[in-house]
C-alpha positions as CSV (number, residue, x, y, z in Angstrom):
1,X,9.8,12.8,17.3
2,X,6.9,11.4,15.3
3,X,7.6,10.8,11.7
4,X,4.4,12.4,10.4
5,X,5.6,16.0,11.0
6,X,3.5,18.6,9.2
7,X,5.2,21.7,10.3
8,X,7.5,23.4,7.8
9,X,8.3,26.6,9.7
10,X,11.0,28.8,8.2
11,X,12.9,30.6,10.9
12,X,14.4,34.0,10.2
13,X,17.6,34.2,12.3
14,X,20.8,32.1,12.0
15,X,21.3,29.4,14.6
16,X,23.7,29.9,17.4
17,X,26.0,26.8,17.6
18,X,27.7,28.0,20.8
19,X,24.5,28.5,22.7
20,X,23.3,26.5,25.6
21,X,20.8,23.6,25.8
22,X,18.0,22.8,28.1
23,X,18.0,19.0,27.8
24,X,15.2,18.4,30.3
25,X,12.9,20.7,28.4
26,X,13.8,18.9,25.1
27,X,13.0,15.5,26.7
28,X,9.7,16.8,28.2
29,X,8.6,18.3,24.9
30,X,9.4,15.0,23.1
31,X,7.3,13.2,25.7
32,X,4.4,15.7,25.2
33,X,4.5,15.1,21.4
34,X,4.4,11.3,21.9
35,X,1.6,11.7,24.4
36,X,-0.4,13.7,22.0
37,X,-0.1,11.1,19.3
38,X,-1.1,8.4,21.7
39,X,-3.9,10.4,23.3
40,X,-2.3,10.4,26.7
41,X,-1.7,13.2,29.3
42,X,0.1,16.1,27.6
43,X,-0.1,18.6,30.4
44,X,2.4,17.0,32.8
45,X,5.4,17.0,30.4
46,X,4.5,20.5,29.2
47,X,4.4,21.8,32.8
48,X,7.9,20.2,33.3
49,X,9.2,21.9,30.2
50,X,7.9,25.3,31.3
51,X,9.6,24.9,34.7
52,X,12.9,23.9,33.1
53,X,12.9,26.7,30.6
54,X,12.1,29.3,33.3
55,X,14.9,28.0,35.5
56,X,17.3,28.4,32.5
57,X,16.0,31.9,31.9
58,X,14.6,31.1,28.4
59,X,11.5,33.3,29.1
60,X,10.1,33.4,25.6
61,X,10.3,29.6,25.2
62,X,8.8,29.1,28.6
63,X,5.9,31.4,27.6
64,X,5.4,29.4,24.4
65,X,5.4,26.1,26.4
66,X,3.0,27.6,28.9
67,X,0.6,28.5,26.0
68,X,0.8,24.9,24.8
69,X,0.0,23.8,28.3
70,X,-3.1,26.0,28.4
71,X,-4.2,24.8,25.0
72,X,-3.5,21.1,25.6
73,X,-7.0,20.2,26.8
74,X,-8.5,21.6,23.6
75,X,-6.0,19.6,21.5
76,X,-6.8,16.4,23.4
77,X,-10.5,17.0,23.2
78,X,-10.4,17.4,19.4
79,X,-11.5,14.5,17.3
80,X,-8.8,12.3,15.8
81,X,-9.5,11.2,12.2
82,X,-9.6,7.4,11.9
83,X,-9.4,5.8,8.5
84,X,-12.5,3.9,7.6
85,X,-12.4,0.2,6.8
86,X,-12.6,-0.6,3.1
87,X,-16.1,-0.5,1.8
88,X,-17.6,1.2,4.8
89,X,-19.3,4.5,3.9
90,X,-18.5,7.6,6.0
91,X,-20.8,8.4,8.9
92,X,-23.3,11.2,7.9
93,X,-23.2,14.4,10.0
94,X,-25.9,15.0,12.5
95,X,-27.4,18.2,13.9
96,X,-26.2,17.4,17.4
97,X,-22.6,16.9,16.3
98,X,-20.3,19.6,17.7
99,X,-18.0,21.7,15.7
100,X,-15.0,19.9,14.2
101,X,-12.0,21.1,16.2
102,X,-9.4,18.9,14.5
103,X,-7.7,22.1,13.2
104,X,-6.9,23.0,16.9
105,X,-5.1,19.6,17.3
106,X,-3.1,20.2,14.1
107,X,-2.2,23.7,15.1
108,X,-1.2,22.5,18.6
109,X,1.0,19.8,17.1
110,X,2.7,22.1,14.6
111,X,3.4,24.6,17.4
112,X,4.9,22.0,19.6
113,X,7.2,20.8,16.7
114,X,8.2,24.3,15.9
115,X,9.1,25.0,19.5
116,X,11.3,21.9,19.6
117,X,13.0,23.0,16.4
118,X,13.5,26.6,17.7
119,X,15.1,25.3,20.9
120,X,17.6,23.3,18.8
121,X,18.8,26.6,17.3
122,X,19.9,28.0,20.7
123,X,19.0,31.6,19.6
124,X,17.2,33.4,22.5
125,X,16.6,36.5,20.5
126,X,14.9,34.5,17.8
127,X,12.8,32.7,20.4
128,X,11.6,36.2,21.6
129,X,11.2,38.0,18.3
130,X,10.4,35.3,15.6
131,X,7.1,36.2,13.9
132,X,6.8,32.5,13.0
133,X,6.8,31.4,16.6
134,X,4.5,34.3,17.5
135,X,2.0,33.3,14.8
136,X,1.9,29.7,16.2
137,X,1.2,31.1,19.7
138,X,-1.5,33.5,18.3
139,X,-3.4,30.6,16.7
140,X,-3.5,28.8,20.0
141,X,-4.6,32.0,21.8
142,X,-7.4,32.4,19.3
143,X,-8.5,28.9,20.0
144,X,-8.5,29.6,23.7
145,X,-10.4,32.8,23.1
146,X,-13.2,30.8,21.7
147,X,-13.6,29.1,25.1
148,X,-13.0,32.1,27.4
149,X,-13.2,35.9,27.0
150,X,-10.3,38.2,27.4
151,X,-7.6,35.9,26.1
152,X,-5.3,38.0,23.8
153,X,-1.6,37.9,22.8
154,X,0.3,40.8,21.3
155,X,3.6,40.5,19.6
156,X,5.3,43.1,21.9
157,X,4.2,41.1,24.9
158,X,6.2,38.2,23.7
159,X,9.2,40.1,22.4
160,X,9.7,42.4,25.4
161,X,8.5,40.0,28.1
162,X,10.0,40.8,31.5
163,X,11.9,43.9,30.4
164,X,11.6,47.3,31.9
165,X,10.8,49.8,29.2
166,X,11.7,53.5,29.6
167,X,8.9,56.0,29.4
168,X,8.8,58.0,26.1
169,X,7.7,61.6,26.2
170,X,5.8,64.0,23.9
171,X,7.5,67.4,24.1
172,X,5.2,70.4,24.1
173,X,4.8,72.1,20.7
174,X,3.4,75.5,19.7
175,X,-0.3,75.0,19.1
176,X,-0.2,76.5,15.6
177,X,2.8,74.5,14.5
178,X,1.3,71.3,15.9
179,X,-2.0,72.0,14.1
180,X,-0.3,72.5,10.8
181,X,1.7,69.3,11.2
182,X,-1.5,67.4,12.1
183,X,-3.3,68.8,9.1
184,X,-0.5,67.8,6.7
185,X,-0.3,64.3,8.3
186,X,-4.0,63.7,8.0
187,X,-4.1,65.0,4.4
188,X,-1.4,62.3,3.5
189,X,-2.8,59.5,5.7
190,X,-6.1,58.8,3.9
191,X,-4.5,58.5,0.4
192,X,-1.7,56.3,1.9
193,X,-4.2,54.0,3.5
194,X,-6.3,53.7,0.4
195,X,-3.4,52.9,-1.9
196,X,-2.2,49.3,-2.2
197,X,1.5,49.0,-2.7
198,X,2.9,46.4,-5.0
199,X,-0.2,46.0,-7.1
200,X,1.6,46.8,-10.4
201,X,0.2,50.3,-10.9
202,X,3.2,52.5,-11.1
203,X,1.3,55.8,-10.7
204,X,-0.6,54.5,-7.6
205,X,2.7,53.3,-6.2
206,X,4.4,56.6,-6.6
207,X,1.4,58.4,-5.1
208,X,1.5,56.1,-2.1
209,X,5.2,56.6,-1.7
210,X,4.8,60.3,-1.8
211,X,2.1,60.2,0.9
212,X,4.2,58.0,3.2
213,X,7.2,60.3,2.6
214,X,5.0,63.3,3.7
215,X,4.0,61.5,6.9
216,X,7.6,60.6,7.6
217,X,8.6,64.2,7.2
218,X,5.9,65.2,9.7
219,X,7.1,62.7,12.2
220,X,10.7,63.9,11.7
221,X,9.6,67.5,12.4
222,X,7.8,66.4,15.5
223,X,10.9,64.7,16.9
224,X,13.4,66.6,19.1
225,X,16.9,65.8,20.3
226,X,15.6,64.4,23.6
227,X,16.8,60.9,24.0
228,X,13.3,59.7,25.0
229,X,11.2,61.7,22.7
230,X,8.6,59.2,21.3
231,X,8.7,60.8,17.8
232,X,12.5,60.0,17.6
233,X,11.5,56.4,18.2
234,X,8.6,56.5,15.8
235,X,10.8,58.0,13.0
236,X,13.2,55.1,13.2
237,X,10.2,52.7,13.4
238,X,8.5,53.9,10.2
239,X,11.7,53.7,8.3
240,X,12.2,50.1,9.3
241,X,8.6,49.3,8.5
242,X,8.8,50.8,5.0
243,X,12.0,49.0,4.3
244,X,10.5,45.7,5.5
245,X,7.3,45.7,3.4
246,X,8.7,43.0,1.2
247,X,9.3,40.7,4.2
248,X,6.5,41.5,6.6
249,X,3.8,43.1,4.4
250,X,2.3,46.6,4.6
251,X,-0.4,45.8,7.2
252,X,1.7,46.7,10.3
253,X,3.0,49.8,8.6
254,X,-0.4,51.1,7.9
255,X,-1.6,50.4,11.4
256,X,1.4,52.2,12.8
257,X,0.9,55.3,10.7
258,X,-2.8,55.4,11.8
259,X,-1.9,55.1,15.5
260,X,0.6,57.9,15.1
261,X,-2.2,60.1,13.8
262,X,-4.3,59.4,16.9
263,X,-1.3,60.2,19.1
264,X,-0.7,63.5,17.4
265,X,-4.3,64.4,18.2
266,X,-3.7,63.4,21.8
267,X,-0.5,65.5,21.9
268,X,-2.5,68.5,20.7
269,X,-4.9,68.0,23.6
270,X,-2.0,68.1,26.1
271,X,-0.7,64.6,26.4
272,X,3.0,64.6,27.5
273,X,3.7,60.9,27.9
274,X,3.3,58.4,25.1
275,X,1.1,55.4,26.0
276,X,3.3,52.6,27.2
277,X,1.5,50.1,25.0
278,X,2.4,52.1,21.9
279,X,6.0,52.5,23.0
280,X,6.2,48.8,23.3
281,X,4.8,48.3,19.8
282,X,7.3,50.7,18.3
283,X,10.2,49.1,20.2
284,X,9.3,45.6,19.3
285,X,9.0,46.5,15.6
286,X,12.3,48.4,15.6
287,X,14.1,45.6,17.5
288,X,12.6,42.7,15.5
289,X,14.7,43.0,12.4
290,X,17.9,43.8,14.2
291,X,17.4,41.0,16.7
292,X,16.8,38.5,13.9
293,X,19.2,39.6,11.2
294,X,21.8,41.7,13.1
295,X,22.9,45.2,12.5
296,X,25.3,46.6,9.9
297,X,27.6,49.7,10.1
298,X,24.9,51.9,8.6
299,X,22.5,51.0,11.4
300,X,24.5,52.6,14.2
301,X,21.9,55.3,14.9
302,X,19.1,52.7,15.3
303,X,21.3,50.5,17.5
304,X,22.1,53.5,19.7
305,X,18.4,54.3,20.0
306,X,17.7,50.7,21.0
307,X,20.4,50.9,23.7
308,X,18.6,53.9,25.1
309,X,15.7,51.5,25.8
310,X,17.7,48.6,27.1
311,X,17.8,46.4,23.9
312,X,21.0,45.0,22.4
313,X,21.7,43.5,19.0
314,X,24.4,41.6,17.3
315,X,26.5,43.0,14.5
316,X,26.1,41.1,11.3
317,X,28.2,40.9,8.2
318,X,25.8,40.8,5.2
319,X,25.9,37.6,3.2
320,X,24.1,35.9,0.3
321,X,21.4,33.3,0.7
322,X,23.9,30.7,-0.3
323,X,26.4,31.8,2.4
324,X,23.7,31.7,5.0
325,X,22.7,28.2,4.0
326,X,26.3,27.2,4.4
327,X,26.3,28.8,7.8
328,X,23.2,26.9,8.8
329,X,24.8,23.6,7.7
330,X,28.1,24.4,9.3
331,X,26.4,25.4,12.6
332,X,24.5,22.1,12.6
333,X,27.7,20.2,12.1
334,X,29.4,22.2,14.8
335,X,26.5,21.6,17.2
336,X,26.6,17.9,16.6
337,X,30.4,17.8,17.0
338,X,30.2,19.9,20.2
339,X,27.6,17.5,21.6
340,X,30.0,14.6,21.2
341,X,33.4,15.9,22.0
342,X,33.4,19.5,23.4
343,X,33.4,19.9,27.2
344,X,30.2,21.0,28.7
345,X,29.2,22.7,32.0
346,X,25.9,22.1,33.7
347,X,24.3,25.2,35.3
348,X,21.1,23.7,36.7
349,X,18.7,23.1,33.9
350,X,21.1,24.7,31.4
351,X,24.0,22.9,29.7
352,X,26.5,25.1,28.0
353,X,29.6,24.6,25.8
354,X,32.6,24.6,28.1
355,X,34.7,26.8,25.8
356,X,31.9,29.4,25.3
357,X,31.4,29.3,29.1
358,X,35.0,30.3,29.7
359,X,34.8,33.1,27.1
360,X,31.7,34.4,28.8
361,X,33.4,34.5,32.2
362,X,36.3,36.5,30.8
363,X,33.9,39.0,29.2
364,X,31.9,39.3,32.4
365,X,34.9,39.7,34.6
366,X,36.3,42.6,32.6
367,X,32.9,44.3,32.4
368,X,32.2,43.9,36.1
369,X,35.4,45.7,36.9
370,X,34.2,48.7,34.8
371,X,30.8,48.5,36.5
372,X,32.3,48.3,39.9
373,X,34.5,51.4,39.2
374,X,31.5,53.3,37.9
375,X,29.3,52.4,40.9
376,X,32.0,53.4,43.4
377,X,32.5,56.7,41.6
378,X,28.8,57.4,41.7
379,X,28.5,56.6,45.4
380,X,31.3,58.9,46.3
381,X,29.7,61.9,44.6
382,X,28.0,64.5,46.9
383,X,24.3,64.1,47.4
384,X,22.5,65.8,44.5
385,X,25.6,66.0,42.3
386,X,25.1,64.5,38.8
387,X,27.0,61.6,37.6
388,X,29.8,61.8,35.0
389,X,28.0,61.3,31.7
390,X,31.0,59.7,29.9
391,X,31.6,57.3,32.8
392,X,27.9,56.3,32.9
393,X,28.0,55.5,29.2
394,X,31.1,53.3,29.8
395,X,29.2,51.5,32.5
396,X,26.1,51.1,30.3
397,X,28.3,49.6,27.6
398,X,29.9,47.2,30.1
399,X,26.5,46.1,31.3
400,X,25.3,45.6,27.7
401,X,28.4,43.5,26.9
402,X,27.5,41.2,29.7
403,X,23.9,41.0,28.5
404,X,24.9,40.3,24.9
405,X,27.3,37.6,26.0
406,X,24.7,36.1,28.3
407,X,22.0,35.9,25.7
408,X,24.5,34.3,23.3
409,X,25.4,31.6,25.9
410,X,21.8,31.0,27.0
411,X,22.0,32.7,30.4
412,X,18.6,34.4,30.3
413,X,18.5,35.6,33.9
414,X,21.9,37.2,33.6
415,X,21.0,38.8,30.3
416,X,17.7,40.3,31.5
417,X,19.3,41.9,34.6
418,X,22.4,43.1,32.7
419,X,20.2,44.8,30.0
420,X,18.1,46.4,32.7
421,X,21.3,47.7,34.4
422,X,22.5,49.0,31.1
423,X,19.2,50.9,30.7
424,X,19.6,52.4,34.1
425,X,23.2,53.6,33.4
426,X,22.1,54.9,30.0
427,X,19.4,57.1,31.6
428,X,21.9,58.2,34.1
429,X,24.3,59.3,31.3
430,X,21.5,61.2,29.5
431,X,20.4,62.9,32.7
432,X,24.0,63.9,33.5
433,X,24.5,65.3,30.0
434,X,21.4,67.5,30.3
435,X,22.6,68.9,33.6
436,X,26.1,69.4,32.3
437,X,24.8,71.5,29.4
438,X,22.4,73.5,31.6
439,X,19.4,72.0,29.8
440,X,20.6,73.4,26.4
441,X,20.2,70.0,24.8
442,X,16.6,69.7,26.0
443,X,14.1,71.4,23.8
444,X,11.6,73.8,25.2
445,X,8.6,71.9,26.7
446,X,10.4,68.6,26.8
447,X,10.5,66.5,30.0
448,X,14.0,66.4,31.5
449,X,15.5,62.9,31.7
450,X,16.0,61.9,35.4
451,X,18.5,59.3,36.6
452,X,17.3,56.3,38.6
453,X,18.4,56.4,42.3
454,X,22.0,55.6,43.1
455,X,20.9,53.0,45.6
456,X,18.8,51.1,43.0
457,X,21.8,51.0,40.6
458,X,24.1,49.8,43.4
459,X,21.7,47.1,44.4
460,X,21.3,45.9,40.8
461,X,25.0,46.0,40.3
462,X,25.5,43.8,43.4
463,X,22.7,41.4,42.3
464,X,24.4,41.0,39.0
465,X,27.7,40.4,40.6
466,X,26.2,37.7,42.9
467,X,24.6,35.9,40.0
468,X,27.8,35.9,38.1
469,X,29.7,34.5,41.1
470,X,27.2,31.6,41.1
471,X,27.6,31.0,37.4
472,X,31.4,31.0,37.8
473,X,31.0,28.4,40.6
474,X,29.0,26.2,38.3
475,X,25.7,26.8,40.1
476,X,22.4,27.4,38.4
477,X,21.4,31.0,37.8
478,X,19.1,32.3,40.5
479,X,15.9,34.0,39.4
480,X,16.7,37.7,38.7
481,X,13.1,38.8,38.2
482,X,12.9,40.5,41.6
483,X,16.0,42.5,41.0
484,X,14.8,43.5,37.5
485,X,11.4,44.6,38.8
486,X,13.1,46.7,41.5
487,X,15.3,48.4,39.0
488,X,12.4,48.9,36.7
489,X,10.4,50.5,39.5
490,X,13.3,52.9,40.1
491,X,13.5,53.8,36.4
492,X,9.8,54.3,36.4
493,X,9.9,56.5,39.5
494,X,12.5,58.7,37.9
495,X,10.5,58.9,34.7
496,X,7.4,59.8,36.7
497,X,9.2,62.6,38.4
498,X,10.6,63.9,35.1
499,X,7.2,64.0,33.4
500,X,5.0,64.9,36.3
501,X,4.7,68.5,35.3
502,X,3.9,67.8,31.6
503,X,1.5,64.9,32.5
504,X,-0.4,66.7,35.2
505,X,-3.4,67.0,33.1
506,X,-3.2,63.6,31.5
507,X,-4.6,60.3,32.7
508,X,-1.8,58.5,30.9
509,X,1.0,60.2,32.8
510,X,1.5,58.1,35.8
511,X,-0.1,55.1,34.2
512,X,2.8,54.7,31.8
513,X,5.3,54.6,34.6
514,X,3.2,52.2,36.5
515,X,3.0,49.9,33.5
516,X,6.8,50.1,33.2
517,X,7.3,48.8,36.7
518,X,4.7,46.1,36.2
519,X,6.4,44.7,33.1
């Protein structure tokens, strides 16, 4: 790597010393950086890096590299500052001179260096959820937008890329109650948006906190016990946003509260399905902190909510800044030692630690036994009979264990399919629980949770088994995108059926499910 590095990105998560490597992508990115410094072709090595990262299932990194590939012509076209000979005055600017786009080149170079640094940390959740990496990509997209309309990048598109997202509903509320809640919310919203937190004015700070607390209370009153009630998700999201003001600032929090106000108005007009784009925003915000920093014992409710939407987290023992610095140093030493002496296994483009690979196979083998038992029990039930809720939850946990272990090792294709299967089993469990209680747990006006089709779950289960067999044989992971899309379509179809009655008068009803399948 070039010695005149200017990037000083601070990554949020801890590195993963037992994670896999994609050596060909590392080499290709190093070639791209050298080519940039020498004004040579950058696109070719970047295209090779994208292909290697996709083959390994490192989807967020592949998307980042693809963004670099798209922006590479702009970086190469930007002027390169050349030091003037001693005594020669600088050339005066002329009217016909184009805009100086040297900043694009610097942004491109910094983004490329940060991607290389992030890959060396082997943390796939950080690659997906890091605001630092997203900010780098966003700068490049803004540069691209100046040369072509319609080029945008949202944080949730990066964090949730490729994942099926369950549809969230808006249960019907009595008109008078909803009008009262909306009036209370709007009365608190304007003062909250006007107040600036952290400006040293204690009275203004207390006033703003009271306004935000009032809006939180309104959202909590809107929420029901339905597992896929959007306001249940929003309530957890605003709590995370308020707790994270010191880290992320209050801009996203204010924007989220304002969008909730608009959604309350839409619900009052009969909307029964939350816009999928807003669901993705809420999920990405809620998942971000837990994906980066891990979850503690007091976060069990939020972790359970994330599992309902197919997202897993690691459990983290809180430490001091000094202890985390020691972990960083220790992980770097462990990574260097493992590179020299530990056995490795090559799985196509991905190279993994041999010991971690064996641990993963043991975890996957035990979990697949549970998944196979649950799938057989589901197939033997009479047509129309609901699944056993407890057994479905056990199957969901088994799928999520495979997913978490796969993400830790670097098996992105396995992790994506396992998480999608966990989501399908989770919805099956909730649907069975509703039927078992005769709908007593479902509030009046709420859409009933429907289970995905048995055949879709069985096909996904077999697809996961086939991929794991190839991984165990030392073969590269096959692309699981088709299996994930098929399962996502089945989940979307069940959600569409469950919300069809409530969304009959809404243009967003079927659109949300269609977007779910498209993701």
